[in-house]
C-alpha positions in Angstrom: 33.6 -22.6 32.4 36.7 -21.1 30.8 37.2 -24.3 28.8 33.6 -24.1 27.4 34.2 -20.4 26.5 37.4 -21.2 24.8 35.8 -24.1 22.9 32.9 -21.8 21.7 35.4 -19.1 20.6 37.5 -21.7 18.7 34.3 -23.0 17.0 33.3 -19.5 16.1 36.7 -18.7 14.6 36.6 -21.9 12.6 33.2 -21.0 11.2 34.4 -17.5 10.4 37.4 -18.9 8.5 35.3 -21.3 6.6 33.0 -18.4 5.6 35.8 -16.3 4.4 37.2 -19.2 2.4 33.8 -19.8 0.9 33.6 -16.1 -0.1 37.1 -16.1 -1.6 36.3 -19.3 -3.6 33.1 -17.8 -5.0 34.3 -14.2 -5.2 33.1 -13.8 -8.8 29.6 -14.8 -7.9 29.5 -12.4 -4.9 31.0 -9.6 -7.1 28.2 -10.1 -9.6 25.4 -9.8 -7.0 27.1 -7.0 -5.0 25.7 -4.0 -7.0 22.2 -4.8 -5.7 23.3 -4.9 -2.0 25.4 -1.8 -2.4 22.5 0.2 -4.0 20.1 -1.2 -1.4 22.4 -0.1 1.4 22.8 3.4 -0.1 19.3 4.1 -1.2 17.3 1.8 1.0 18.9 1.0 4.3 20.7 4.2 4.9 17.6 6.5 4.5 15.7 4.3 6.9 18.3 4.4 9.6 18.9 8.1 8.9 15.2 8.9 9.3 15.2 7.1 12.7 18.2 9.2 13.7 16.6 12.4 12.5 13.3 11.6 14.4 15.2 12.3 17.7 16.5 15.7 16.4 15.2 19.2 15.8 16.3 20.0 12.2 15.1 22.2 9.4 17.0 20.3 6.7 19.8 22.9 6.4 21.2 24.0 9.7 22.7 22.1 12.6 20.7 19.3 14.3 19.7 19.6 17.9 19.1 16.4 19.9 15.7 16.6 21.7 15.1 13.0 22.6 11.5 11.7 22.5 10.0 15.2 22.1 8.9 14.6 18.5 7.1 11.3 19.5 5.6 12.9 22.6 4.1 15.7 20.4 3.0 13.1 17.8 0.8 11.4 20.4 -1.1 14.7 21.1 -1.1 16.2 17.7 -4.7 16.5 16.5 -3.8 17.0 12.9 -1.8 13.7 12.9 -4.8 11.8 14.3 -7.1 13.5 11.9 -4.9 12.4 9.0 -5.0 8.8 10.4 -8.9 9.0 10.4 -9.0 10.3 6.9 -6.5 7.7 5.6 -8.4 4.8 7.3 -11.7 6.0 5.9 -10.4 6.4 2.4 -8.8 2.9 2.7 -12.1 1.4 3.7 -13.9 3.1 0.8 -11.4 1.8 -1.7 -10.0 -1.5 -0.5 -13.2 -3.5 0.2 -14.9 -2.8 -3.2 -11.5 -3.0 -5.0 -10.6 -6.5 -3.7 -14.2 -7.7 -4.3 -14.2 -6.4 -7.9 -10.7 -7.9 -8.5 -11.9 -11.3 -7.3 -14.9 -11.2 -9.6 -12.9 -10.1 -12.6 -10.3 -12.8 -11.9 -13.0 -15.4 -11.7 -14.4 -14.3 -15.0 -11.0 -14.1 -16.7 -10.3 -17.6 -15.6 -13.4 -18.9 -17.4 -12.5 -21.3 -20.2 -15.3 -20.0 -22.3 -14.0 -16.4 -22.3 -12.5 -15.2 -25.6 -9.6 -12.7 -25.9 -8.5 -13.4 -22.3 -5.0 -12.1 -22.9 -6.3 -8.8 -24.3 -8.6 -8.4 -21.2 -5.7 -9.1 -18.9 -3.6 -6.4 -20.6 -6.5 -3.9 -20.4 -7.1 -4.5 -16.7 -3.4 -4.2 -15.9 -2.9 -0.9 -17.9 -4.2 1.4 -15.1 -1.5 0.2 -12.8 1.4 1.2 -15.1 -0.2 4.5 -16.0 1.4 7.6 -14.4 -0.5 8.3 -11.2 0.0 12.1 -11.7 -1.7 11.8 -15.1 -4.5 9.7 -13.7 -5.0 12.2 -10.9 -5.2 15.1 -13.4 -7.8 13.2 -15.5 -9.9 12.4 -12.4 -9.6 16.0 -11.3 -11.4 17.0 -14.5 -14.0 14.3 -14.0 -14.7 15.4 -10.4 -14.4 19.2 -11.1 -17.3 21.1 -9.6 -18.0 23.7 -12.3 -17.2 21.8 -15.5 -16.6 18.3 -14.4 -17.9 15.3 -16.3 -19.9 13.8 -13.4 -21.7 17.1 -12.7 -22.4 17.4 -16.4 -24.1 14.0 -16.3 -26.0 15.0 -13.2 -27.2 18.2 -14.9 -28.3 16.2 -17.9 -30.7 14.3 -15.7 -31.8 17.5 -14.0 -30.1 16.6 -10.8 -28.2 18.8 -8.4 -24.5 19.1 -8.8 -22.2 17.5 -6.2 -19.3 19.4 -4.5 -16.8 16.7 -5.1 -13.7 18.6 -4.2 -15.0 20.9 -1.4 -17.2 18.4 0.4 -15.4 16.5 3.3 -17.1 13.3 2.3 -17.1 13.4 -1.5 -13.4 14.3 -1.7 -12.7 11.0 0.0 -15.0 9.2 -2.4 -13.1 10.8 -5.3 -9.7 9.7 -3.9 -11.0 6.2 -3.2 -12.4 5.9 -6.8 -8.9 6.7 -8.2 -7.4 4.0 -5.9 -10.0 1.5 -7.1 -9.5 2.3 -10.7 -5.7 1.9 -10.5 -5.3 -1.2 -8.3 -8.3 -3.4 -9.2 -6.7 -4.8 -12.3 -3.4 -5.4 -10.5 -5.1 -7.4 -7.8 -7.2 -9.2 -10.4 -4.0 -10.5 -12.1 -2.7 -11.8 -8.7 -6.1 -13.5 -8.0 -6.0 -15.0 -11.5 -2.6 -16.6 -10.8 -4.1 -18.0 -7.6 -7.1 -19.3 -9.4 -5.0 -21.1 -12.0 -3.4 -23.1 -9.2 -6.7 -24.5 -8.0 -7.3 -28.0 -9.5 -10.1 -28.1 -12.1 -11.2 -31.4 -10.6 -12.8 -29.5 -7.7 -15.0 -27.4 -10.0 -15.9 -30.4 -12.2 -17.0 -32.4 -9.1 -19.0 -29.4 -7.9 -20.8 -29.2 -11.3 -21.6 -32.9 -11.2 -23.1 -32.4 -7.7 -25.3 -29.7 -9.1 -23.5 -26.7 -7.6 -24.1 -23.3 -9.3 -21.5 -20.8 -10.3 -22.0 -18.7 -7.2 -21.8 -21.7 -5.0 -18.5 -22.8 -6.6 -17.3 -19.3 -6.1 -18.0 -19.1 -2.4 -17.4 -22.7 -1.5 -14.3 -23.5 -3.5 -12.7 -20.3 -4.9 -12.8 -18.2 -1.7 -11.4 -20.9 0.7 -8.7 -22.0 -1.7 -7.6 -18.4 -2.3 -7.3 -17.5 1.4 -3.5 -17.1 1.3 -3.7 -14.9 -1.8 -6.5 -12.8 -0.3 -4.3 -12.4 2.8 -1.4 -11.2 0.7 -3.5 -8.7 -1.3 -5.1 -7.4 1.9 -1.8 -6.8 3.5 -0.4 -5.1 0.4 -3.6 -3.0 0.2 -3.1 -2.0 3.8 0.5 -1.0 3.1 -0.5 0.9 0.0 -3.7 2.4 1.3 -2.0 3.8 4.3 0.5 5.6 2.0 -2.0 7.5 -0.2 -0.4 10.7 -1.3 -0.4 11.7 -4.9 -4.2 11.4 -5.4 -4.9 13.7 -2.5 -2.1 16.2 -3.4 -3.2 16.6 -7.0 -6.9 16.9 -6.2 -6.5 19.5 -3.5 -3.6 21.4 -5.0 -0.2 22.5 -3.7 -1.7 25.7 -2.1 -4.5 23.9 -0.3 -3.0 20.7 1.1 -5.6 18.5 2.5 -8.6 20.3 1.0 -11.4 22.1 2.9 -11.0 21.4 6.6 -8.1 19.1 5.8 -10.7 16.5 5.0 -8.3 14.9 2.4 -5.2 15.2 4.5 -3.7 11.7 4.6 -0.7 10.6 6.7 1.8 10.8 4.0 0.5 14.2 2.9 0.8 15.4 6.4 4.4 14.1 6.6 5.0 15.9 3.3 3.5 19.1 4.7 5.5 19.1 7.9 8.8 18.1 6.2 8.9 20.1 2.9 6.5 23.0 3.7 7.2 23.7 7.3 10.7 22.3 7.2 10.4 20.3 10.4 12.3 17.2 9.2 12.7 15.8 12.7 9.0 15.7 13.3 8.4 14.5 9.7 10.6 11.5 10.4 8.7 10.8 13.6 5.5 10.8 11.6 7.1 8.3 9.2 7.9 5.9 12.0 4.4 6.4 13.5 3.0 5.4 10.1 5.3 2.3 10.2 3.9 1.2 13.5 0.3 1.8 12.4 0.7 -0.2 9.2 2.4 -3.0 11.2 -0.5 -3.1 13.7 -3.1 -3.2 10.9 -1.2 -6.0 9.1 -0.9 -8.0 12.3 -4.6 -7.7 13.2 -5.6 -8.7 9.7 -3.2 -11.7 9.8 -4.7 -12.8 13.2 -8.2 -12.4 11.9 -7.4 -14.7 8.9 -5.8 -17.2 11.2 -8.9 -17.3 13.4 -11.1 -17.9 10.4 -9.0 -20.9 9.4 -9.8 -22.7 12.7 
């Protein structure tokens, strides 16, 4: 037994020596790529590990930390406001993600058409909302959904219809936030779908046309099945982004009224922001962040399993 342990130790030492020799021989290469890893360790890895450490502490962000073990996570499981923020976030995500991905798929299918003129211009126009400042977008949408002088209520009044309380209604505030998400991310996902569409062989579509398949049949029988990996990617990314909605809700409800009437627009990240930077409970805010991580992980895994089951 000692012989086998000594042999494994010797092998490990030899591998270690070879690794160091390899690093020394290519030190210039490693030196060139080191800034990325250094910056990632400082601004990426360290905050993640520090937030995990803080989640076991009672800390106001200034004074001394006090270790309280799992108390933050115990309270998290029974916190009504946290579960309410989860419900709001999931509802907004459903209102935005399903129509957003469907519209993105339709737009990508149209942009991929050989008969479409000015395709490059359309691609740029659809991608512009994604690179526009989200704060500026939220302010513009705030004027669109304003209750007294908003653009949508002006249109409703023009048709002699009753005004809608977009901001003060628990349901319509979610619709307003979802519409901002749809407007911003539809073009982005359309470009991703377009890249996936361009990898599908044209022979499949030509064979379908010869067999008399219509455009809609080609879309549902060829495009959707071939794009399944891309759809899975955009869905997981939409889950990750949708569970982190923050700016839209914050701008629409205002700094002094976080979450709107009855906290109907209180999302998980907004609740984290409130607990950490308004109430100065950084330990509990860190626990909320890790709770969000687990929720996003569960949703992503469930979605991945559903896609795998549909493939069988």
